[in-house]
Backbone as ProteinMPNN parsed JSONL, in Angstrom:
{"seq_chain_A": "MANSITKAELLRMARERFGDMVKAVVDVERGIMAVGGEFHADEEVVLMEQGSKREHTWGINLYPEKQDDSWIEFDSMINLKPALGNRSRRVEDEAICEKVRAIVKKLVIS", "coords_chain_A": {"N_chain_A": [[-35.441, -168.126, -30.495], [-38.755, -166.931, -32.432], [-41.297, -164.925, -32.097], [-43.174, -164.456, -33.782], [-44.213, -165.855, -36.985], [-44.305, -165.572, -40.638], [-46.897, -166.233, -43.15], [-45.637, -166.913, -45.507], [-42.963, -167.313, -45.165], [-43.346, -169.979, -43.706], [-44.366, -171.074, -46.188], [-42.171, -171.018, -47.876], [-40.615, -172.819, -46.064], [-41.917, -174.911, -46.103], [-41.786, -175.667, -48.52], [-39.211, -176.478, -48.625], [-38.767, -178.782, -46.957], [-41.075, -180.979, -47.026], [-42.724, -180.08, -49.145], [-45.596, -179.12, -49.319], [-46.405, -178.909, -46.757], [-45.673, -177.932, -43.292], [-44.575, -179.306, -39.611], [-45.312, -178.713, -36.611], [-45.394, -177.981, -33.168], [-47.25, -177.155, -30.873], [-47.751, -175.562, -27.595], [-50.086, -175.455, -25.735], [-50.674, -174.325, -22.83], [-48.798, -172.698, -22.598], [-48.863, -171.055, -24.812], [-47.286, -171.159, -26.73], [-45.563, -172.158, -29.963], [-43.118, -174.564, -32.072], [-42.193, -175.12, -34.867], [-40.729, -176.377, -38.055], [-39.37, -178.866, -37.717], [-37.905, -181.895, -38.138], [-39.311, -184.139, -37.602], [-42.258, -184.163, -35.387], [-41.639, -185.007, -33.017], [-39.046, -184.174, -32.288], [-39.36, -181.293, -32.126], [-41.308, -181.162, -30.19], [-39.751, -181.768, -28.061], [-37.757, -179.462, -27.978], [-39.291, -177.415, -27.136], [-40.187, -178.589, -24.924], [-37.526, -178.428, -23.348], [-37.443, -175.84, -23.056], [-39.146, -175.701, -20.737], [-41.919, -176.454, -21.669], [-45.001, -178.811, -20.799], [-45.293, -181.746, -21.387], [-48.04, -183.137, -21.348], [-49.008, -180.425, -22.116], [-48.333, -180.168, -25.141], [-49.079, -180.081, -28.595], [-49.292, -181.73, -31.723], [-49.243, -180.766, -34.644], [-49.648, -180.379, -38.301], [-48.869, -177.814, -40.56], [-50.634, -176.154, -43.213], [-49.511, -174.069, -45.359], [-50.345, -172.86, -47.897], [-52.966, -173.253, -48.017], [-56.371, -171.418, -47.499], [-58.191, -171.382, -45.396], [-59.539, -172.902, -42.185], [-58.998, -175.45, -42.679], [-56.324, -175.28, -43.338], [-54.969, -176.274, -41.044], [-53.733, -179.262, -39.575], [-54.321, -181.799, -37.45], [-52.685, -183.758, -36.699], [-50.278, -186.373, -35.279], [-48.13, -188.505, -34.29], [-47.147, -187.743, -31.493], [-49.415, -186.576, -30.228], [-50.612, -188.877, -29.279], [-52.038, -189.782, -26.346], [-53.011, -191.789, -24.297], [-53.379, -191.751, -21.63], [-54.319, -189.051, -20.723], [-56.678, -189.432, -22.21], [-56.771, -189.106, -24.954], [-56.867, -190.781, -27.616], [-55.84, -191.405, -30.467], [-54.231, -190.629, -32.955], [-54.992, -188.046, -33.565], [-56.099, -184.875, -32.363], [-58.4, -184.941, -30.155], [-60.019, -183.481, -28.359], [-62.236, -180.993, -28.857], [-61.68, -178.77, -27.344], [-59.077, -178.227, -27.133], [-58.313, -178.407, -29.975], [-59.531, -175.557, -30.575], [-57.816, -174.223, -28.845], [-55.432, -174.713, -29.728], [-55.949, -173.271, -32.403], [-56.277, -170.894, -32.104], [-54.18, -169.801, -30.713], [-52.335, -170.598, -33.375], [-53.116, -168.733, -35.083], [-52.507, -166.593, -33.925], [-49.806, -166.307, -33.797], [-48.993, -166.9, -36.241], [-48.613, -164.661, -38.832], [-50.1, -162.654, -41.834]], "CA_chain_A": [[-37.175, -168.04, -30.754], [-39.2, -165.815, -33.03], [-42.346, -164.331, -31.741], [-44.482, -164.793, -34.653], [-43.96, -166.194, -38.09], [-45.324, -165.466, -41.621], [-47.1, -167.705, -44.136], [-44.349, -166.585, -46.534], [-41.906, -167.943, -44.164], [-44.016, -171.097, -43.541], [-44.634, -171.809, -47.366], [-40.489, -171.48, -48.055], [-39.967, -173.968, -44.936], [-42.236, -176.391, -46.679], [-41.339, -176.309, -49.862], [-37.81, -177.11, -48.606], [-38.804, -180.152, -46.422], [-42.045, -181.784, -47.407], [-43.324, -179.773, -50.203], [-46.548, -178.284, -49.032], [-46.586, -178.999, -45.235], [-44.671, -177.712, -42.098], [-44.825, -179.96, -38.732], [-45.583, -177.861, -35.621], [-45.81, -178.113, -32.101], [-47.811, -175.916, -29.969], [-47.981, -175.758, -25.968], [-51.741, -175.089, -25.106], [-50.57, -173.865, -21.813], [-47.941, -171.506, -22.37], [-49.085, -170.144, -25.987], [-46.114, -170.858, -27.884], [-45.295, -173.12, -30.916], [-41.995, -174.446, -32.263], [-42.294, -175.163, -36.383], [-39.975, -176.603, -39.01], [-38.34, -179.796, -37.255], [-38.618, -183.106, -39.319], [-40.061, -184.585, -36.643], [-43.05, -183.564, -34.225], [-41.239, -185.4, -31.635], [-38.166, -183.063, -31.948], [-39.92, -179.984, -31.675], [-41.669, -181.14, -28.59], [-38.468, -181.63, -27.015], [-37.274, -178.321, -28.053], [-40.269, -177.201, -26.127], [-39.852, -179.258, -23.005], [-36.111, -177.886, -22.985], [-37.935, -174.535, -22.553], [-40.059, -175.643, -19.629], [-43.232, -177.098, -21.383], [-44.958, -180.088, -20.255], [-46.115, -183.374, -22.716], [-49.682, -182.997, -21.394], [-49.915, -179.599, -22.897], [-48.174, -180.072, -26.205], [-50.049, -180.671, -29.496], [-48.567, -182.062, -33.002], [-50.095, -180.32, -36.293], [-49.447, -180.08, -39.549], [-49.573, -176.608, -41.092], [-50.368, -176.223, -44.854], [-49.664, -172.689, -45.645], [-51.259, -172.176, -49.156], [-54.602, -173.095, -47.903], [-56.959, -170.347, -46.837], [-59.509, -171.494, -44.319], [-59.208, -173.663, -40.506], [-58.343, -176.878, -42.871], [-54.73, -175.148, -43.107], [-54.408, -176.629, -39.871], [-54.326, -180.437, -39.513], [-54.019, -182.184, -35.936], [-52.367, -185.186, -36.654], [-49.304, -186.4, -35.212], [-48.173, -189.397, -33.087], [-47.226, -187.6, -30.426], [-50.51, -186.522, -30.061], [-51.284, -190.042, -28.641], [-51.966, -189.373, -25.121], [-54.478, -192.402, -23.602], [-53.568, -191.336, -19.947], [-55.019, -188.397, -21.205], [-57.772, -189.396, -22.955], [-56.366, -188.722, -26.727], [-56.138, -192.608, -28.009], [-55.481, -191.426, -31.201], [-53.087, -189.1, -33.76], [-55.647, -186.722, -34.202], [-56.477, -184.076, -31.453], [-60.131, -185.398, -29.867], [-60.992, -182.599, -27.724], [-62.395, -179.444, -29.69], [-61.504, -177.032, -27.085], [-57.707, -177.983, -27.477], [-57.963, -177.706, -31.509], [-59.561, -174.924, -30.44], [-56.408, -173.34, -27.985], [-54.283, -174.374, -30.723], [-56.411, -172.653, -33.442], [-55.977, -169.159, -31.498], [-52.057, -170.025, -30.742], [-51.821, -170.297, -34.34], [-53.856, -167.513, -35.494], [-51.471, -164.886, -33.122], [-48.226, -166.429, -34.146], [-48.886, -166.861, -37.749], [-49.123, -163.542, -39.404], [-50.369, -162.941, -43.091]], "C_chain_A": [[-38.01, -166.76, -31.241], [-40.509, -165.958, -32.095], [-43.321, -164.643, -33.061], [-43.595, -165.19, -36.059], [-44.797, -166.052, -39.582], [-46.037, -166.449, -42.668], [-46.299, -167.713, -44.95], [-43.381, -167.791, -46.076], [-42.22, -169.512, -44.1], [-43.886, -172.04, -44.884], [-43.029, -172.261, -47.658], [-39.917, -172.735, -47.211], [-40.575, -175.12, -45.081], [-41.888, -176.888, -47.822], [-39.594, -176.688, -49.736], [-37.359, -178.349, -48.027], [-39.971, -180.721, -46.904], [-42.992, -181.459, -48.444], [-44.167, -178.961, -49.814], [-46.955, -177.915, -47.349], [-45.356, -178.39, -44.332], [-45.659, -178.436, -40.891], [-44.553, -178.822, -37.77], [-45.765, -178.373, -34.158], [-46.399, -177.453, -31.442], [-47.928, -176.262, -28.702], [-48.995, -174.825, -25.609], [-51.774, -173.872, -23.979], [-49.99, -172.447, -21.765], [-48.2, -170.658, -23.684], [-47.789, -170.12, -27.457], [-45.996, -172.176, -29.052], [-43.589, -173.12, -31.451], [-42.566, -175.388, -33.78], [-40.91, -175.694, -37.036], [-39.256, -178.046, -38.579], [-38.818, -180.829, -38.726], [-39.6, -184.009, -38.636], [-41.426, -183.789, -35.288], [-42.22, -183.518, -32.831], [-39.998, -184.594, -30.978], [-38.301, -181.49, -31.713], [-40.855, -179.937, -30.294], [-40.584, -181.221, -27.802], [-37.829, -180.292, -26.978], [-38.377, -177.512, -27.145], [-40.071, -177.574, -24.752], [-38.556, -178.633, -22.33], [-36.674, -176.487, -22.212], [-38.94, -174.52, -21.503], [-41.651, -176.142, -19.9], [-43.491, -178.867, -21.311], [-45.837, -181.042, -21.408], [-47.554, -183.098, -22.707], [-50.27, -181.542, -22.149], [-49.151, -179.334, -24.6], [-48.715, -180.767, -26.94], [-49.443, -180.9, -31.059], [-49.566, -181.223, -34.003], [-49.147, -179.887, -37.225], [-50.168, -178.731, -40.122], [-49.442, -176.31, -42.749], [-50.828, -174.524, -45.257], [-50.014, -171.973, -46.957], [-52.55, -172.356, -49.125], [-55.228, -171.955, -47.217], [-57.855, -170.362, -45.635], [-58.893, -172.354, -43.278], [-58.758, -175.242, -41.482], [-56.755, -176.41, -43.037], [-53.849, -175.877, -42.136], [-54.964, -178.088, -39.877], [-53.838, -180.905, -38.506], [-53.908, -183.722, -36.359], [-50.56, -185.553, -36.528], [-49.413, -187.816, -34.285], [-47.991, -188.98, -31.706], [-48.499, -186.497, -29.478], [-51.734, -187.8, -29.068], [-50.886, -190.129, -26.976], [-53.257, -190.334, -24.32], [-54.565, -192.126, -22.138], [-54.369, -190.211, -19.866], [-56.041, -187.978, -21.817], [-57.729, -189.463, -24.282], [-55.742, -189.967, -26.648], [-55.656, -192.732, -29.559], [-54.738, -190.174, -31.785], [-53.864, -188.039, -34.023], [-55.725, -185.83, -32.604], [-57.874, -184.439, -30.957], [-60.656, -184.473, -29.343], [-60.871, -181.271, -28.599], [-62.152, -178.339, -28.856], [-60.103, -176.751, -26.808], [-57.553, -177.553, -28.773], [-58.454, -175.958, -31.156], [-58.471, -173.434, -29.863], [-55.294, -173.469, -29.2], [-54.616, -173.506, -31.954], [-55.813, -171.198, -33.188], [-54.466, -169.006, -31.497], [-51.533, -169.759, -32.451], [-52.162, -168.795, -35.034], [-52.966, -166.202, -35.104], [-50.381, -165.29, -33.467], [-48.003, -166.591, -35.528], [-49.536, -165.92, -38.489], [-49.087, -163.72, -41.214], [-49.094, -162.503, -43.795]], "O_chain_A": [[-37.988, -165.708, -30.603], [-40.722, -166.978, -31.44], [-44.372, -165.233, -32.814], [-42.417, -164.847, -36.164], [-45.96, -166.455, -39.595], [-45.481, -167.527, -42.879], [-46.095, -168.868, -45.326], [-43.184, -168.892, -46.591], [-41.325, -170.281, -44.45], [-43.512, -173.212, -44.909], [-42.636, -173.427, -47.685], [-39.001, -173.472, -47.576], [-40.213, -176.171, -44.551], [-41.709, -178.056, -48.167], [-38.91, -177.104, -50.672], [-36.297, -178.94, -48.219], [-39.417, -181.377, -47.786], [-43.921, -182.213, -48.736], [-43.744, -177.805, -49.843], [-47.59, -176.963, -46.897], [-44.193, -178.421, -44.734], [-46.889, -178.381, -40.884], [-43.662, -178.014, -38.034], [-46.445, -179.397, -34.102], [-45.576, -176.549, -31.299], [-48.256, -177.439, -28.554], [-48.823, -173.658, -25.256], [-52.474, -172.86, -24.011], [-50.404, -171.433, -21.202], [-47.741, -169.516, -23.66], [-47.564, -169.488, -28.489], [-46.513, -173.232, -28.687], [-42.864, -172.129, -31.354], [-43.359, -176.314, -33.61], [-39.906, -175.356, -36.41], [-38.369, -178.317, -39.388], [-39.543, -180.693, -39.712], [-40.578, -184.513, -39.189], [-41.128, -182.924, -34.465], [-42.095, -182.652, -31.965], [-39.818, -184.357, -29.784], [-37.482, -180.714, -31.221], [-41.057, -178.969, -29.562], [-40.612, -180.607, -26.736], [-37.334, -179.963, -25.9], [-37.806, -176.882, -26.255], [-39.844, -176.907, -23.743], [-38.457, -178.371, -21.131], [-36.397, -176.157, -21.059], [-39.587, -173.493, -21.3], [-42.49, -176.268, -19.009], [-42.736, -179.803, -21.575], [-46.869, -180.804, -22.035], [-48.224, -182.871, -23.714], [-51.399, -181.383, -22.612], [-49.466, -178.308, -25.203], [-49.024, -181.911, -26.607], [-49.092, -179.82, -31.534], [-50.78, -181.273, -33.804], [-48.127, -179.222, -37.043], [-51.372, -178.485, -40.197], [-48.386, -176.257, -43.379], [-51.924, -173.98, -45.39], [-49.986, -170.751, -47.097], [-53.316, -171.83, -49.932], [-54.579, -171.483, -46.283], [-58.163, -169.347, -45.011], [-57.693, -172.586, -43.425], [-58.177, -176.117, -40.84], [-55.931, -177.301, -42.833], [-52.638, -176.094, -42.18], [-56.151, -178.347, -40.077], [-52.675, -180.527, -38.362], [-54.771, -184.6, -36.349], [-49.725, -185.176, -37.349], [-50.434, -188.186, -33.705], [-48.503, -189.612, -30.782], [-48.374, -185.898, -28.41], [-52.846, -187.738, -28.546], [-49.799, -190.437, -26.487], [-54.255, -189.799, -23.838], [-55.609, -192.236, -21.495], [-55.204, -190.226, -18.961], [-56.42, -186.827, -22.038], [-58.727, -189.915, -24.844], [-54.719, -190.328, -26.065], [-55.182, -193.783, -29.991], [-54.649, -189.054, -31.281], [-53.431, -187.108, -34.702], [-55.253, -186.478, -31.67], [-58.667, -183.988, -31.783], [-61.84, -184.312, -29.639], [-59.855, -180.667, -28.945], [-62.286, -177.178, -29.243], [-59.691, -175.661, -26.41], [-56.865, -176.56, -29.009], [-57.647, -175.105, -31.528], [-58.385, -172.265, -30.237], [-54.502, -172.592, -29.543], [-53.669, -173.005, -32.559], [-55.065, -170.556, -33.925], [-53.764, -168.241, -32.157], [-50.633, -168.984, -32.777], [-51.331, -167.962, -35.397], [-52.788, -165.162, -35.738], [-49.621, -164.322, -33.479], [-46.876, -166.431, -35.995], [-50.708, -166.049, -38.843], [-48.394, -164.529, -41.83], [-48.989, -162.627, -45.015]]}, "name": "protein", "num_of_chains": 1, "seq": "MANSITKAELLRMARERFGDMVKAVVDVERGIMAVGGEFHADEEVVLMEQGSKREHTWGINLYPEKQDDSWIEFDSMINLKPALGNRSRRVEDEAICEKVRAIVKKLVIS"}
């Protein structure tokens, strides 16, 4: 697992799979991220095999060609966590969104 990834690498991954987007899962407790899977659930499994807990993992989509905060989309089936108060595919807690943004900003270099 790499410590960081460039936007150019994300763009290459996006073009190979979905065109303009890369799926990622962020563990907000451990400050790590898995990218490039076909499904968020696949990436979540990888993180959980490395010690992450489901309550700390959140699925996002990254659009490497976008410049502002809109390049991170908080939309994934793994975000459906009613027991934790998240009742939609979107991450509803803004504090969690901020943690995700900070981790992505730290791990994705220009």
